[in-house]
C-alpha positions in Angstrom: 0.2 -103.6 -25.0 2.1 -104.0 -21.8 1.8 -101.3 -19.2 4.4 -98.7 -19.0 6.0 -97.9 -15.7 4.8 -94.7 -14.1 6.6 -91.5 -14.9 7.2 -88.8 -12.5 5.6 -85.7 -13.7 7.9 -82.7 -14.1 6.8 -79.5 -12.9 5.5 -77.0 -15.3 7.7 -74.1 -16.2 7.4 -71.3 -13.8 5.1 -68.3 -14.7 6.7 -65.0 -15.3 3.8 -62.7 -14.5 0.9 -62.9 -12.0 -2.7 -63.5 -13.2 -5.6 -61.9 -11.5 -7.4 -63.5 -8.6 -10.9 -64.9 -8.9 -13.5 -62.5 -10.2 -16.6 -61.5 -8.2 -19.2 -64.3 -8.1 -16.7 -67.2 -8.3 -16.9 -68.7 -4.9 -15.0 -72.0 -5.7 -11.3 -71.8 -6.4 -10.4 -75.1 -8.0 -7.2 -76.6 -9.1 -6.1 -77.5 -12.7 -8.6 -80.4 -13.0 -6.4 -83.5 -12.7 -4.0 -83.0 -15.7 -1.8 -85.7 -14.3 -4.4 -88.3 -15.3 -4.3 -87.1 -18.9 -0.6 -86.5 -19.6 0.3 -86.9 -23.2 3.3 -88.8 -24.3 5.3 -89.8 -27.3 3.2 -93.0 -27.3 -0.1 -91.2 -26.9 0.7 -87.7 -28.2 -2.9 -86.3 -27.9 -5.2 -86.9 -25.0 -8.6 -85.5 -24.3 -10.1 -84.4 -21.1 -13.7 -83.3 -20.4 -15.1 -81.3 -17.4 -18.3 -79.7 -16.5 -17.9 -76.3 -15.0 -20.3 -73.8 -13.4 -20.2 -69.9 -13.1 -19.4 -70.2 -9.4 -16.0 -71.9 -10.2 -12.7 -70.3 -11.0 -9.8 -72.6 -12.1 -6.7 -70.9 -10.6 -3.6 -69.9 -12.6 -1.5 -72.9 -13.7 0.7 -74.1 -16.5 1.5 -77.3 -18.1 4.7 -78.7 -19.9 2.5 -79.7 -23.0 0.4 -77.6 -25.4 -3.4 -77.3 -25.0 -6.4 -76.7 -27.4 -9.4 -75.9 -25.2 -13.0 -75.3 -26.3 -16.5 -75.8 -25.0 -19.3 -77.9 -26.4 -21.7 -75.8 -24.5 -21.3 -72.6 -22.6 -18.7 -69.8 -22.6 -15.4 -69.5 -20.6 -12.7 -66.8 -20.4 -9.2 -67.8 -20.4 -6.8 -65.3 -19.0 -2.9 -65.3 -19.4 -0.2 -62.8 -18.5 -0.6 -61.2 -21.9 -4.2 -61.5 -22.7 -7.9 -62.5 -22.1 -9.7 -64.8 -24.6 -13.4 -65.5 -24.8 -14.0 -69.1 -25.7 -17.7 -69.8 -27.0 -18.6 -73.2 -28.5 -17.4 -72.2 -32.0 -13.9 -71.3 -31.0 -10.9 -72.6 -29.2 -7.8 -71.3 -27.6 -4.4 -72.7 -28.3 -2.2 -72.4 -25.3 1.6 -73.1 -25.9 3.5 -75.1 -23.4 4.5 -73.3 -20.1 2.0 -70.5 -20.5 0.2 -69.8 -17.1 -3.5 -69.5 -17.5 -6.7 -69.2 -15.6 -10.2 -70.1 -16.4 -13.3 -68.0 -15.6 -16.6 -69.7 -16.2 -19.1 -67.4 -17.7 -22.1 -69.9 -18.0 -22.6 -73.6 -17.4 -19.9 -75.1 -19.5 -18.7 -78.5 -20.8 -15.0 -77.8 -21.5 -13.1 -80.0 -23.8 -9.3 -80.0 -23.6 -6.8 -81.6 -26.0 -3.4 -82.0 -24.4 -0.7 -82.3 -27.1 2.7 -83.8 -26.5 5.5 -81.5 -27.6 9.0 -82.8 -28.5 12.0 -81.1 -26.9 12.3 -77.6 -28.5 9.3 -78.0 -30.7 5.8 -76.2 -30.6 2.6 -76.8 -32.5 0.3 -79.6 -33.7 3.2 -81.2 -35.5 4.0 -78.5 -37.8 7.3 -77.8 -39.9 9.8 -75.7 -37.9 9.3 -72.8 -40.3 5.7 -72.5 -39.0 6.2 -73.0 -35.3 6.5 -69.2 -34.5 2.7 -68.8 -34.9 2.1 -71.6 -32.4 4.4 -70.2 -29.7 1.7 -67.7 -28.7 -1.9 -68.1 -27.6 -4.2 -68.1 -30.6 -8.0 -68.1 -30.9 -9.0 -70.5 -33.7 -12.2 -71.7 -35.3 -13.5 -75.3 -34.5 -14.7 -77.0 -37.6 -17.6 -79.5 -37.4 -15.2 -82.2 -38.3 -12.6 -81.3 -35.6 -15.6 -81.2 -33.0 -16.7 -84.7 -34.1 -13.2 -86.1 -34.0 -12.7 -84.8 -30.4 -16.0 -86.2 -29.2 -15.0 -89.6 -30.6 -11.6 -89.7 -28.9 -11.0 -91.8 -25.7 -11.6 -89.5 -22.7 -10.8 -92.0 -20.0 -8.1 -90.9 -17.4 -5.0 -92.8 -16.4 -5.0 -94.8 -13.3 -3.4 -93.0 -10.3 -0.6 -95.4 -10.5 0.3 -95.7 -14.2 -0.7 -94.4 -17.6 -3.6 -96.2 -19.1 -2.6 -98.9 -21.6 -4.4 -99.7 -25.0 -4.7 -102.8 -26.9 -3.5 -102.9 -30.6 -6.9 -102.1 -32.1 -7.5 -99.1 -29.7 -4.0 -97.9 -30.5 -4.7 -98.0 -34.3 -8.0 -96.2 -33.9 -6.5 -93.6 -31.6 -3.7 -93.0 -34.1 -6.1 -92.6 -36.9 -8.3 -90.0 -35.0 -5.2 -88.1 -33.8 -3.8 -87.8 -37.5 -7.1 -86.2 -38.8 -7.6 -84.0 -35.7 -4.1 -82.7 -36.0 -4.6 -82.0 -39.7 -7.8 -80.1 -38.8 -6.1 -78.1 -36.2 -3.4 -77.1 -38.5 -6.1 -75.9 -41.0 -8.1 -74.0 -38.3 -8.8 -70.4 -39.2 -7.4 -67.8 -36.6 -9.8 -65.2 -35.2 -8.6 -62.0 -33.8 -10.6 -62.1 -30.7 -8.2 -61.9 -27.8 -7.7 -58.8 -25.6 -4.2 -57.9 -24.8 -3.3 -57.2 -21.1 -0.3 -55.1 -19.7 2.3 -56.1 -17.3 2.2 -52.7 -15.4 0.2 -53.3 -12.3 -1.6 -50.1 -12.3 -2.9 -50.6 -15.9 -3.4 -54.2 -15.2 -6.0 -53.5 -12.4 -7.8 -51.0 -14.7 -7.9 -53.5 -17.5 -9.2 -56.3 -15.3 -11.9 -54.1 -14.1 -13.0 -53.3 -17.7 -13.0 -57.0 -18.4 -15.3 -57.7 -15.4 -17.8 -54.9 -16.2 -17.0 -53.1 -19.5 -20.0 -51.0 -19.5 -19.6 -49.4 -16.0 -17.9 -46.4 -17.9 -17.7 -45.3 -21.3 -14.7 -42.9 -21.1 -11.1 -43.1 -20.1 -11.6 -40.2 -17.7 -14.2 -42.2 -15.7 -12.1 -45.3 -15.6 -9.1 -43.3 -14.6 -10.9 -41.8 -11.6 -11.5 -45.3 -10.3 -7.8 -45.9 -10.3 -6.8 -42.6 -8.8 -4.6 -41.9 -11.9 -4.8 -39.0 -14.3 -6.4 -39.8 -17.7 -3.1 -38.5 -19.2 -1.0 -41.2 -17.3 -3.5 -43.9 -18.2 -3.5 -42.9 -21.8 0.3 -42.9 -21.9 0.4 -46.3 -20.2 -1.9 -47.8 -22.9 0.3 -46.5 -25.6 3.4 -47.7 -23.8 2.1 -51.2 -22.7 -0.3 -52.1 -25.4 0.5 -49.9 -28.3 -3.2 -48.8 -28.7 -5.5 -46.0 -27.5 -7.9 -47.0 -24.6 -10.9 -46.5 -27.0 -9.7 -49.1 -29.4 -8.7 -51.7 -26.7 -12.1 -51.2 -25.0 -13.7 -52.0 -28.4 -12.0 -55.4 -28.3 -13.3 -56.1 -24.8 -16.9 -55.1 -25.9 -16.6 -57.5 -29.0 -15.5 -60.3 -26.7 -18.5 -59.6 -24.4 -20.8 -59.6 -27.5 -19.5 -63.0 -28.5 -20.5 -64.4 -25.1 -23.9 -62.9 -25.3 -24.3 -64.2 -28.8 -23.5 -67.6 -27.6 -26.3 -67.4 -25.2 -28.7 -66.5 -28.1 -29.3 -63.0 -27.1 -30.8 -60.9 -30.0 -28.5 -58.5 -31.7 -30.7 -55.5 -30.6 -30.3 -56.4 -27.0 -26.6 -57.0 -27.2 -26.1 -53.6 -28.7 -28.2 -52.0 -26.0 -26.5 -53.8 -23.2 -23.1 -52.8 -24.4 -24.1 -49.1 -24.4 -24.6 -48.5 -28.1 -27.2 -46.1 -29.0 -28.5 -48.0 -31.9 -28.0 -51.3 -33.6 -26.4 -49.5 -36.5 -23.7 -48.1 -34.3 -23.0 -51.6 -32.9 -22.8 -53.1 -36.4 -20.3 -50.4 -37.4 -18.0 -51.2 -34.5 -18.1 -54.9 -35.4 -17.4 -54.2 -39.1 -14.4 -52.1 -38.2 -13.1 -54.8 -35.8 -13.7 -58.0 -37.8 -14.4 -56.9 -41.3 -17.9 -58.2 -41.5 -21.3 -57.4 -40.0 -22.3 -59.0 -36.6 -25.1 -61.2 -38.2 -22.5 -62.9 -40.4 -19.6 -62.9 -37.7 -21.9 -64.3 -34.9 -24.3 -66.3 -37.0 -21.7 -68.3 -38.9 -19.8 -69.2 -35.8 -22.3 -69.2 -33.0 
């Protein structure tokens, strides 16, 4: 296949909200990991990129003109957008629509796999009908099947040359097309998991929410968290209802659940997870998980982690 001329990369759409700076402990601020060497196109609509990340690294906020499907083969990351925070353990992945600014916090040594998906003008999703696109125009946490994981691992992860996109011979094109077709079908079938934590636009509440994300067990009550911000508990409670449509206690439960997922991915026993998250007993922690996801933690974590 003849080499295609180099294409100028269009800038990604501008972000509409600022995302938090690097968390404590992240000493290296790194860029968006050479996306220009893996640009998807109509000819190669699915590209795979692999990177090793360590907890001292923070991938600064950035956006792309294409969609992304990100998961780790080992380790845990947290992806943050203007509207939410998402824990990504090996069993789960995050779908990121085109143009959505996001940052990556590394919670443990991680091998991060990212599928870049070309999107035709005005379309969004893994080649889904227009009637189904609305679901894919927002970030989604999805389960990663064994088949999808195997397909991703089998894909060509070589980058383009700096001067031009990598060309493939006819046999390589045919193999890539077959892998892409099955991978996209698995992605369309992936089960969504309600594991994201909504984040507000109001800067006062945003600062409080980011502090809870970084250290969710520092305080157990809204009153204590409000004292840290200098706002009254009544003001903070009102902002939670206005910005997120939920009371603080319910929102914090989602944060604790996300933290529990990260701990379970590190093979921590359930009793330790419950104690570290401030629950008086394993049964109290189990009750919280059941309320949040409709199943006990042994099933929720064990089947996926």
